C-alpha positions in Angstrom: -12.4 -4.5 11.9 -11.1 -1.9 9.5 -12.2 1.7 9.3 -11.4 4.2 6.6 -12.5 6.7 4.0 -13.2 6.7 0.3 -13.3 9.5 -2.2 -15.1 9.9 -5.5 -12.8 12.7 -6.5 -15.4 15.2 -7.6 -14.4 18.8 -8.5 -17.5 20.7 -7.2 -17.8 24.4 -6.5 -18.1 25.2 -2.9 -21.8 26.5 -2.7 -20.8 29.0 0.0 -18.1 30.7 -2.1 -18.9 29.6 -5.7 -15.2 28.7 -6.1 -14.2 25.3 -7.5 -10.7 23.9 -7.0 -8.6 23.3 -10.0 -8.0 19.7 -11.0 -4.4 20.0 -9.7 -5.7 21.4 -6.3 -8.2 18.6 -6.0 -5.6 15.9 -6.7 -3.2 17.4 -4.2 -6.0 17.7 -1.7 -6.8 14.0 -2.1 -3.2 13.2 -1.2 -3.4 15.4 1.8 -6.6 13.7 2.9 -5.0 10.2 2.6 -2.0 11.3 4.6 -4.3 12.8 7.3 -6.4 9.5 7.4 -3.2 7.7 8.3 -2.2 10.3 10.8 -5.5 10.0 12.7 -5.3 6.2 12.9 -7.6 5.1 10.1 -6.9 1.8 8.4 -7.9 2.3 4.8 -7.9 5.0 2.1 -9.8 4.2 -1.1 -10.3 6.2 -4.3 -12.9 5.8 -7.0 -12.3 5.6 -10.8 -14.0 8.1 -13.1 -13.2 9.1 -16.7 -15.4 12.2 -17.1 -15.7 15.7 -15.6 -16.2 16.8 -12.9 -14.0 14.0 -11.5 -10.2 13.6 -11.4 -9.3 10.0 -10.4 -9.1 8.5 -13.9 -5.9 6.6 -13.0 -6.3 5.2 -9.5 -3.2 3.2 -9.3 -1.1 6.2 -10.3 -2.6 8.2 -7.5 -2.3 5.3 -5.0 1.3 4.7 -6.0 2.2 8.3 -5.1 0.3 8.0 -1.8 2.2 4.8 -1.1 5.4 6.8 -1.2 4.2 9.3 1.4 2.5 7.0 3.8 3.7 4.0 5.8 0.9 2.0 7.3 -2.5 2.7 5.7 -4.1 0.2 3.3 -4.5 1.7 -0.2 -7.6 0.5 -2.1 -10.0 1.5 -4.8 -13.6 2.2 -4.1 -14.2 1.3 -7.8 -11.9 -0.3 -10.4 -13.9 -0.7 -13.5 -13.8 -4.4 -14.3 -16.0 -3.8 -17.4 -14.1 -1.2 -19.4 -10.6 -1.8 -18.1 -8.7 -4.6 -19.7 -8.0 -7.4 -17.2 -4.4 -7.7 -18.2 -3.8 -4.0 -17.4 -5.6 -4.3 -14.1 -3.4 -7.3 -13.2 -0.3 -5.4 -14.1 -1.2 -2.1 -12.4 -2.1 -3.7 -9.1 0.9 -6.0 -9.1 3.2 -3.0 -9.4 1.2 -1.2 -6.7 1.6 -4.2 -4.4 5.4 -4.0 -4.7 5.5 -0.3 -4.2 3.2 -0.4 -1.2 4.8 -3.5 0.4 1.5 -5.3 0.1 -0.7 -2.8 1.8 -3.2 -2.7 -1.1 -6.4 -4.4 -2.2 -8.9 -3.7 -4.9 -12.7 -3.1 -5.2 -14.2 -4.0 -8.5 -17.3 -2.5 -10.0 -19.2 -2.1 -13.2 -19.5 1.7 -13.3 -22.7 3.7 -13.6 -21.7 6.2 -16.4 -23.1 5.0 -19.7 -20.8 6.9 -22.1 -17.7 5.4 -20.5 -18.4 2.0 -22.1 -18.1 3.1 -25.8 -15.1 5.4 -24.9 -13.3 2.1 -24.0 -14.7 0.1 -26.8 -17.4 -1.8 -24.8 -21.2 -2.1 -24.8 -23.0 -1.2 -21.6 -25.6 -3.9 -22.5 -22.9 -6.4 -21.8 -22.0 -5.1 -18.4 -22.7 -8.3 -16.4 -21.1 -10.7 -19.0 -18.1 -8.4 -19.1 -17.8 -8.4 -15.4 -17.9 -12.2 -15.1 -15.6 -12.9 -18.1 -13.1 -10.2 -17.2 -12.9 -11.2 -13.6 -12.4 -14.9 -14.4 -9.4 -13.9 -16.5 -8.1 -11.5 -13.9 -8.0 -14.2 -11.3 -6.0 -16.5 -13.6 -3.5 -13.8 -14.5 -2.7 -13.3 -10.8 -2.6 -17.0 -10.0 -1.1 -18.9 -13.0 2.4 -18.5 -14.3 1.4 -19.0 -18.0 -2.1 -18.3 -19.1 -3.8 -19.5 -22.3 -7.3 -18.1 -22.4 -10.2 -17.6 -24.8 -13.5 -15.9 -24.1 -16.3 -14.2 -25.9 -15.7 -10.5 -25.2 -12.0 -10.2 -25.5 -9.3 -11.4 -27.9 -7.6 -14.6 -26.8 -4.3 -14.8 -24.8 -1.6 -17.3 -25.7 1.3 -18.1 -23.3 0.9 -14.9 -21.4 2.9 -14.4 -18.2 2.1 -11.4 -15.9 5.1 -9.2 -15.0 5.6 -8.4 -12.3 4.1 -11.3 -10.5 2.0 -10.5 -7.4 4.1 -9.8 -4.3 4.9 -13.0 -2.4 2.7 -14.8 -4.9 -0.4 -13.4 -3.1 -2.9 -11.5 -5.3 -4.5 -8.4 -3.9 -7.6 -9.2 -1.9 -10.7 -8.5 -4.0 -13.9 -6.7 -2.9 -16.8 -6.7 -5.3 -18.6 -3.4 -5.0 -22.3 -3.1 -5.8 -25.2 -0.9 -5.0 -28.1 -2.8 -6.4 -27.1 -5.8 -8.5 -27.6 -9.4 -7.1 -25.3 -10.9 -9.8 -22.4 -9.1 -8.2 -23.2 -10.5 -4.8 -23.4 -13.9 -6.4 -20.0 -13.5 -8.1 -18.3 -12.5 -4.8 -19.8 -15.5 -3.1 -18.8 -17.9 -5.8 -15.1 -17.0 -5.5 -15.1 -16.5 -1.8 -14.2 -12.8 -2.2 -15.3 -9.8 -0.2 -18.6 -8.1 -0.9 -18.9 -4.3 -0.4 -22.3 -2.8 -0.2 -21.9 0.9 -1.2 -24.8 1.6 1.1 -24.9 5.4 0.7 -28.1 5.8 -1.4 -30.4 2.9 -0.3 -32.4 2.1 2.8 -31.3 -0.5 5.3 -33.9 -3.1 4.0 -32.1 -3.2 0.6 -28.7 -3.5 2.1 -29.9 -6.3 4.3 -31.3 -8.2 1.3 -28.1 -8.0 -0.7 -25.8 -9.0 2.2 -28.1 -11.9 3.2 -28.0 -13.1 -0.4 -24.2 -12.9 -0.5 -23.8 -14.7 2.9 -26.2 -17.5 1.9 -24.4 -18.1 -1.4 -21.0 -17.9 0.2 -22.0 -20.8 2.3 -23.6 -22.6 -0.7 -20.2 -22.5 -2.5 -18.4 -24.1 0.4 -16.4 -21.2 1.8 -17.7 -21.5 5.3 -20.6 -20.3 7.4 -22.5 -17.2 6.5 -20.9 -15.4 9.4 -17.5 -16.2 7.8 -18.2 -14.1 4.7 -16.3 -10.9 4.3 -18.5 -7.8 4.1 -17.8 -4.1 3.8 -20.1 -1.1 4.0 -20.0 2.4 2.7 -21.3 5.4 4.6 -21.3 9.2 4.5 -20.8 11.4 7.5 -20.5 15.1 8.4 -19.5 15.7 11.9 -19.3 18.7 14.3 -19.2 18.7 18.1 -22.7 20.1 18.1 -25.4 18.4 15.9 -27.2 21.7 15.1 -23.9 23.2 13.8 -23.3 20.1 11.7 -26.8 20.3 10.0 -26.5 24.1 9.5 -23.0 23.9 8.0 -23.6 20.8 5.8 -27.0 21.8 4.4 -25.8 24.0 1.5 -23.4 21.2 0.4 -26.1 18.6 0.5 -28.7 20.8 -1.3 -26.3 21.6 -4.1 -24.3 18.4 -4.3 -24.0 16.6 -7.7 -25.3 13.4 -6.2 -27.7 14.3 -3.4 -28.8 17.8 -4.4 -32.2 18.8 -5.7 -34.0 15.7 -4.4 -35.2 14.7 -1.0 -34.4 17.0 1.9 -31.4 16.5 4.2 -33.8 15.4 6.9 -35.5 12.9 4.7 -32.3 11.5 3.3 -30.7 11.0 6.8 -33.8 9.2 8.0 -34.0 6.9 5.0 -30.3 6.1 4.3 -27.0 5.7 6.2 -26.1 9.4 5.8 -25.3 10.8 9.2 -25.0 14.6 9.9 -24.5 15.4 13.5 -22.4 15.0 16.6 -19.7 12.3 17.1 -22.2 10.4 19.3 -24.8 10.4 16.6 -22.4 9.0 14.1 -21.4 6.3 16.6 -24.9 5.4 17.3 -26.1 5.2 13.7 -23.0 3.3 12.5 -23.3 0.7 15.3 -26.9 0.2 14.1 -25.5 -1.1 10.7 -24.7 -4.4 12.5 -28.4 -4.9 13.1 -29.0 -5.7 9.4 -25.5 -6.4 8.1 -24.3 -8.7 10.8 -20.6 -8.7 12.0 -18.7 -7.2 9.1 -15.1 -6.4 8.3 -14.7 -2.9 6.7 -16.4 0.4 7.2 -15.6 3.2 4.8 -16.9 6.8 5.1 -17.3 9.5 2.4 -16.1 12.8 3.9 -14.9 15.0 1.0 -17.9 15.2 -1.4 -19.9 18.1 -2.8 -17.3 20.9 -2.6 -16.3 20.7 1.0 -13.1 22.7 1.4 -9.9 20.8 2.4 -9.8 22.5 5.8 -13.2 21.2 6.6 -12.4 17.7 5.4 -9.3 17.5 7.6 -11.4 18.6 10.6 -13.8 15.8 9.8 -10.9 13.4 9.9 -9.7 14.7 13.3 -13.2 14.0 14.7 -13.5 10.7 13.0 -10.1 9.4 14.1 -10.2 11.1 17.5 -13.7 10.6 18.8 -15.7 8.2 16.6 -13.5 5.3 15.4 -12.0 4.5 18.8 -15.4 4.0 20.2 -16.6 2.0 17.2 -13.6 -0.3 17.4 -14.4 -1.1 21.0 -18.2 -1.4 20.6 -18.1 -3.5 17.4 -15.8 -6.0 19.2 -18.5 -6.6 21.9 -20.5 -9.8 21.1 -18.7 -10.4 17.8 -19.3 -13.9 16.4 -16.3 -16.2 16.7 -17.0 -17.1 13.1 -16.5 -13.6 11.9 -13.0 -13.2 10.4 -10.8 -10.2 10.5 -10.6 -8.1 7.3 -8.0 -9.8 5.1 -4.6 -8.1 4.6 -1.6 -9.1 2.6 0.1 -10.5 5.7 -2.9 -12.5 6.8 -3.3 -14.0 3.4 0.4 -14.8 3.2 0.2 -16.6 6.6 -2.9 -18.5 5.6 -1.3 -19.6 2.3 1.9 -20.8 4.1 -0.3 -22.6 6.7 -2.3 -24.3 4.0 -5.5 -22.6 5.1 -6.0 -20.1 2.4 -9.3 -19.7 0.5 -10.0 -22.1 -2.3 -12.0 -21.4 -5.4 -14.8 -24.0 -5.7 -14.2 -26.5 -8.5 -17.9 -27.1 -9.0 -20.2 -25.7 -10.1 -18.3 -24.3 -13.0 -20.1 -21.0 -13.2 -21.5 -18.5 -10.7 -25.2 -18.9 -10.1 -25.3 -22.7 -10.4 
């Protein structure tokens, strides 16, 4: 099982000092956080994609390409690549280049985005979000898998005799996770292609996450990819850790109360009781995270948000020391206990290459012809 962190890249004033980092400081801090994640033994670093203030990761593959040069082992991913407003050709090119730079230690999480104005900025209509997702992803898969692509759809100009350059490393496209908070059609799309499904999981109660994952697993089996237990699932989460739980709550409260996402709504206590947010000691984080398996089943990737809402870099790095030193080693051990033999490991470039060479790689279903059939 893989453990890691993801960032949304917000530039938020620290509510205890009223100082906000500059954009340059925030970008450099993100690189430092990724390097620290590798140092403490985490498996994955992922960044979101945003095109509006107060966020800085408007070019995720540029950021990840730099991080690839200053790391050696950690898998580099996105926590959202906008499949709706980005052109599939450009996504295919960018991630192929990143694959080569990172020696294959990269994958991609696709999402629709939740910022309405972004769609017209990139020439798209938010009312077409689901059709854009389906059409763009169908093209993206072909670009990574076919030497010459002739394609015509409804929402993009046709392609004639197009060849992607560079081709994916070793002929293996990056593994794709489809990220979603609330949309069943995305779980359906992931199941149809046998891709991974990532439930963002930081805003919604366990009952909602259970419903979405059960839908994905059921449809994964329906499309002939294997048992429901063989489906590839990832979960998000948000933690703030201190050795003493009272200290964690006291220190994190101003960040929660003033955060651009959480602030000015339910109290910290209400939110932690209703959602996966965990603010407390290492043992409390361990206990709550282990409880995710009760409704998600055996899953493959767990990512935590640790740098949101204006937390200073020093505090974030301390979070990573606790996560890597006291939390994740226990989670690795405990999640292995009683794990279903049908539950696969999280895919990597090397595992996909081995499966391809052995003739056991995943196959896209030939029928039905469209997701949802």
